[in-house]
Every structure is written in structure tokens, then in C-alpha cells.
C-alpha positions in Angstrom: -41.2 76.4 -65.3 -39.0 73.6 -66.1 -39.4 70.6 -63.8 -36.6 67.8 -62.4 -37.7 64.2 -61.3 -35.4 63.0 -58.4 -35.3 59.4 -57.4 -34.4 58.4 -54.2 -35.2 61.6 -53.0 -36.4 61.4 -49.1 -32.8 61.5 -47.7 -28.9 62.0 -48.4 -27.8 63.0 -51.7 -31.0 62.6 -53.8 -32.5 65.0 -51.1 -29.2 67.2 -51.9 -29.8 67.0 -55.6 -33.4 68.1 -55.2 -32.4 71.1 -53.0 -29.4 72.1 -55.7 -32.2 72.0 -58.6 -35.0 73.8 -56.8 -32.3 76.8 -56.0 -32.3 76.8 -59.6 -35.6 77.4 -60.1 -36.8 73.8 -60.8 -40.9 72.2 -59.6 -39.8 68.6 -58.5 -41.3 65.5 -58.5 -39.5 63.5 -55.3 -40.2 60.0 -55.8 -38.5 57.1 -52.8 -40.2 54.0 -51.1 -40.6 56.3 -47.2 -43.6 58.9 -48.3 -43.0 60.4 -44.3 -39.3 61.5 -45.4 -40.6 62.8 -49.2 -43.0 65.1 -47.1 -40.9 66.2 -45.6 -38.2 67.0 -47.5 -41.4 68.1 -49.9 -42.5 70.6 -47.8 -39.1 72.1 -46.3 -37.9 72.5 -50.2 -41.3 74.0 -51.6 -40.6 76.6 -48.5 -37.6 77.6 -48.5 -37.4 77.4 -53.2 -40.4 78.7 -53.5 -41.2 75.8 -55.8 -43.9 73.1 -56.4 -42.6 69.9 -55.3 -44.8 67.1 -55.7 -44.4 63.4 -54.1 -44.4 59.5 -55.2 -43.9 56.7 -52.7 -43.2 54.3 -55.2 -40.5 51.5 -55.1 -38.7 51.0 -58.4 -37.9 47.6 -57.7 -41.6 46.7 -58.1 -42.8 46.7 -62.1 -45.8 48.4 -61.6 -43.9 51.0 -59.4 -41.6 51.8 -61.4 -44.1 52.0 -64.6 -45.8 54.5 -62.7 -42.4 56.3 -62.3 -42.1 55.9 -66.0 -45.1 58.0 -66.7 -43.8 60.8 -64.9 -40.5 60.7 -66.6 -42.0 61.4 -69.8 -42.7 64.9 -68.7 -39.9 65.8 -67.0 -36.7 68.5 -68.5 -34.3 67.1 -65.9 -34.2 63.3 -64.8 -32.0 62.4 -61.4 -31.4 58.7 -61.3 -30.3 58.4 -57.7 -32.2 55.5 -56.0 -30.5 52.7 -56.3 -29.3 49.9 -53.0 -25.5 48.0 -52.2 -25.5 45.3 -50.1 -22.4 44.6 -47.2 -22.0 40.8 -48.1 -19.6 38.5 -50.2 -22.0 37.3 -53.9 -21.9 33.8 -52.4 -23.0 34.6 -48.8 -26.2 36.8 -49.7 -30.1 36.0 -50.8 -31.0 36.3 -54.1 -33.9 38.1 -53.2 -31.3 41.0 -52.1 -29.6 40.5 -55.2 -32.6 40.5 -57.6 -33.8 43.7 -55.4 -30.6 45.2 -56.1 -30.2 45.3 -59.6 -33.7 46.0 -60.0 -32.6 50.0 -58.4 -29.6 50.0 -59.6 -29.7 48.4 -63.6 -33.6 47.6 -64.3 -35.1 50.8 -62.7 -32.4 53.9 -64.6 -32.7 52.1 -67.8 -36.3 52.3 -67.6 -36.7 56.0 -66.6 -34.0 57.0 -69.4 -35.8 55.2 -71.8 -39.4 56.6 -70.6 -37.9 60.7 -70.3 -35.4 60.7 -73.3 -38.3 60.7 -76.4 -40.0 63.9 -75.0 -37.1 65.5 -74.1 -36.0 65.1 -77.5 -39.4 66.5 -79.1 -39.8 69.5 -76.3 -35.9 70.0 -77.5 -33.8 70.3 -73.7 -33.3 67.5 -71.4 -30.6 67.1 -69.0 -30.6 63.2 -67.4 -28.0 62.7 -64.3 -27.0 59.3 -63.6 -25.7 58.4 -60.4 -23.0 55.7 -60.2 -19.7 54.8 -58.6 -16.1 54.4 -58.6 -17.1 51.2 -57.3 -17.6 50.5 -61.2 -14.7 51.5 -62.6 -12.8 48.8 -61.3 -12.1 45.9 -59.2 -12.7 48.1 -56.3 -15.9 46.3 -54.6 -14.5 42.9 -55.0 -16.7 39.9 -54.3 -20.0 42.0 -54.8 -22.1 42.4 -57.6 -22.8 46.3 -56.9 -19.5 47.3 -58.6 -21.0 45.6 -61.5 -24.1 47.0 -61.5 -22.1 50.7 -61.1 -20.4 49.7 -64.5 -23.4 49.0 -66.4 -25.1 52.2 -65.6 -21.8 54.2 -66.4 -21.6 52.4 -69.7 -25.1 52.7 -70.3 -24.5 56.6 -70.4 -21.6 56.7 -72.3 -23.1 54.7 -74.8 -25.3 56.7 -75.5 -24.3 60.5 -75.0 -21.8 59.6 -77.6 -24.1 58.4 -80.1 -25.1 59.7 -83.4 -27.9 60.5 -82.2 -27.2 62.1 -78.7 -24.1 64.2 -80.5 -26.0 66.9 -81.8 -29.3 66.6 -79.6 -30.1 69.5 -77.0 -30.4 66.8 -74.7 -27.8 65.5 -72.6 -26.5 62.2 -70.6 -24.1 62.4 -67.9 -22.9 59.5 -65.2 -22.1 61.3 -61.3 -19.3 59.0 -60.3 -18.6 58.9 -56.6 -16.8 57.8 -53.9 -17.8 57.8 -50.6 -20.4 60.4 -49.1 -21.6 61.4 -45.6 -24.8 59.4 -45.5 -26.2 56.1 -44.2 -24.9 53.7 -47.1 -22.5 51.6 -45.2 -24.6 51.3 -42.0 -27.7 50.7 -44.5 -25.4 48.5 -46.3 -24.1 46.8 -43.3 -20.2 48.0 -43.6 -17.8 49.8 -42.0 -18.0 53.2 -42.1 -15.8 54.9 -44.7 -12.4 56.5 -43.8 -13.0 60.2 -42.8 -10.4 61.3 -45.4 -12.4 60.1 -48.0 -16.1 60.7 -47.1 -17.2 63.7 -49.3 -20.4 65.9 -48.2 -23.3 65.7 -49.9 -24.2 69.0 -50.4 -21.0 69.9 -52.0 -21.6 66.7 -54.5 -24.8 67.9 -55.5 -24.0 71.8 -55.9 -21.0 71.0 -58.0 -23.3 68.0 -60.0 -25.5 70.4 -60.8 -23.8 73.1 -62.3 -22.4 70.9 -64.4 -25.2 69.2 -65.4 -26.2 72.6 -66.1 -23.6 73.7 -68.7 -24.9 73.9 -72.4 -22.7 71.0 -73.4 -22.2 68.6 -69.7 -19.4 66.3 -69.5 -20.2 62.7 -70.4 -18.7 61.6 -67.0 -18.7 63.5 -63.9 -15.8 62.7 -61.0 -16.7 65.6 -58.5 -13.2 65.7 -56.3 -9.5 65.5 -57.1 -8.9 62.6 -54.7 -11.8 60.5 -56.5 -10.8 61.5 -60.0 -7.2 59.6 -59.5 -8.2 56.9 -58.0 -11.2 56.3 -61.3 -8.5 57.2 -63.5 -5.9 54.7 -61.4 -9.3 52.2 -62.3 -9.0 52.7 -65.8 -5.3 52.5 -66.6 -3.1 50.7 -64.4 -2.8 46.9 -65.1 -5.6 45.1 -64.0 -2.8 42.7 -61.8 -1.9 45.7 -59.9 -5.3 46.8 -59.5 -6.3 43.2 -57.8 -3.4 42.3 -55.4 -4.9 41.4 -52.2 -6.0 44.0 -49.5 -5.3 46.6 -52.2 -9.6 47.1 -52.3 -12.6 45.8 -50.8 -13.2 41.7 -51.0 -16.4 41.3 -49.1 -15.6 37.1 -49.4 -12.8 37.5 -46.8 -15.7 38.1 -44.8 -17.9 35.4 -46.1 -17.9 33.2 -43.1 -18.8 35.8 -40.4 -22.4 35.8 -39.4 -24.1 37.7 -41.5 -24.6 41.2 -40.5 -27.8 43.4 -40.6 -28.5 44.7 -44.3 -30.8 46.3 -45.8 -33.8 44.2 -46.7 -35.7 43.6 -49.5 -37.2 46.6 -50.9 -35.1 49.0 -49.0 -33.0 51.3 -51.2 -29.4 51.8 -49.4 -28.4 54.1 -52.0 -31.9 56.6 -51.5 -30.3 57.9 -48.4 -26.8 57.4 -49.6 -24.0 57.0 -51.7 -21.1 55.1 -51.7 -18.0 53.9 -53.7 
């Protein structure tokens, strides 16, 4: 049976994507830091969909853990780069260790796993990669923080690969899943207030549509799963930059720079492992 490797698979969007892949007959390698959550997910998904689920309790911000994950990525027919992190503080008020951890998860880890997976996919004649990104990477939607810049990097990497001559005629496809707010624990773990209910998508709804698109004969390079976020993403791309940076139009984390530091994720904790936000 074909095999999918899903990072950040213990909860939230990662678990929902794992379920959607299992429903289509994929055996799974589920990867996250939380071994207990992984074990529960593997047992429930395996029993429900009658697929084989392996678990890898690894921290992708740790170089040794990332290399062990890269070995698994070489054998994957589908790679889902979902694990990541967000920091709910202005860049000048964060701890540098937290910034390093977030960039390791959001930029280095997906690039490394993609680099490991592509040769085998090309050799076997099939492969799909889903890089989970954010509307925040499309423009100044989350001002004062490096989160948007990290997501812009993975979206741009996806596009640069997908439009290359080597990939245009390839049986391997790379897609960026550009998300907004999803009903997970992202904001709580990143120390942010809850997102607006009207802008929040269900993780299962997102995952079902994303996997359906990913497994097309020719998947899109960039997929935004809801009309409201498609409009927002297009606006961030095409409206005048000066307009998009007007005060209060986008989240500006520097407005709260002098406030006491809120409880947020500790170094090594993946905020996007159980969640996803713009």
C-alpha cells in the first residue's frame, strides 16, 4: 500500500490530514513530539480505516531528530509538512531560542524533508508533497513577527520547485496549502486571543478538501481551501502595499510589546502541531 508521512500528526490539522489520507487507503507514518498523542491517533486511525500506522516521536527542531525523519521521508509516497510553530509576541520581545525553534520547524524542517523525499518519489514515478502554509505568508497580515516571513519562505519554496523545468513534466507534485484560522489550539499555545468565529474553519473540512486536491492527477501549486481566505490572499498579493499596512488593518504584535509576556509555547513545543492559523 502507498505510504504517507505526516508531521505534526498528533492533533489538529495534522491528525485530520492523516485521517483523510487513511480513508483513501494510505498506510501512515505519524510524526510529532507528543508520543502519547501519537499513540492514541495511530490506534484510532488504524482501527477505523484498517491501515498500518507507524509512529515517530521526534522533535524536528533537533538536528538528529530531523535526520531520522528524513530517512522516513525517503520512502514516503506522500509527504505532509504540517508541523510548525507560532510566537504571539513582537519580534523584539521574544526570546531568541524561541525564534530559532520556530524557524527550525517552519523553514528548515520542511525543506529538509522535501529534499529527502523528492529523489525517491521521482525514481518510483509518483509522489505528492503538501506544505502547510498560511495566509500570513502572503503579505503583512501578522506584523511585527517572523511567523509570516517563515510561511512566505515555505510557500515560495513550493512555487519555485513546482514551476521548475524538472518538476513541470514530473509525476511528482508539490502543493502549498495556504490556511487561515482553523478550529485548533494554535492561538492558545502561541499566546494569542481566540480568532473570530466567522473566520474559523473546521480542521476536518480543511483536511478533506486538501487531500482531495492533493491526489488529483495535476494538483494545484497553491491551494486556499475557503473562499473568504482566497479573497484575502488575493488582496494581500494585489492591493497596494501602503493600503495593506494601514494601522489596525492587520494584526500588529508590536502594539503589545510593553505588556507582560503571556504564557506561550516553550522552546521545543510545536504550536502548529495541534493547530493552524493565519
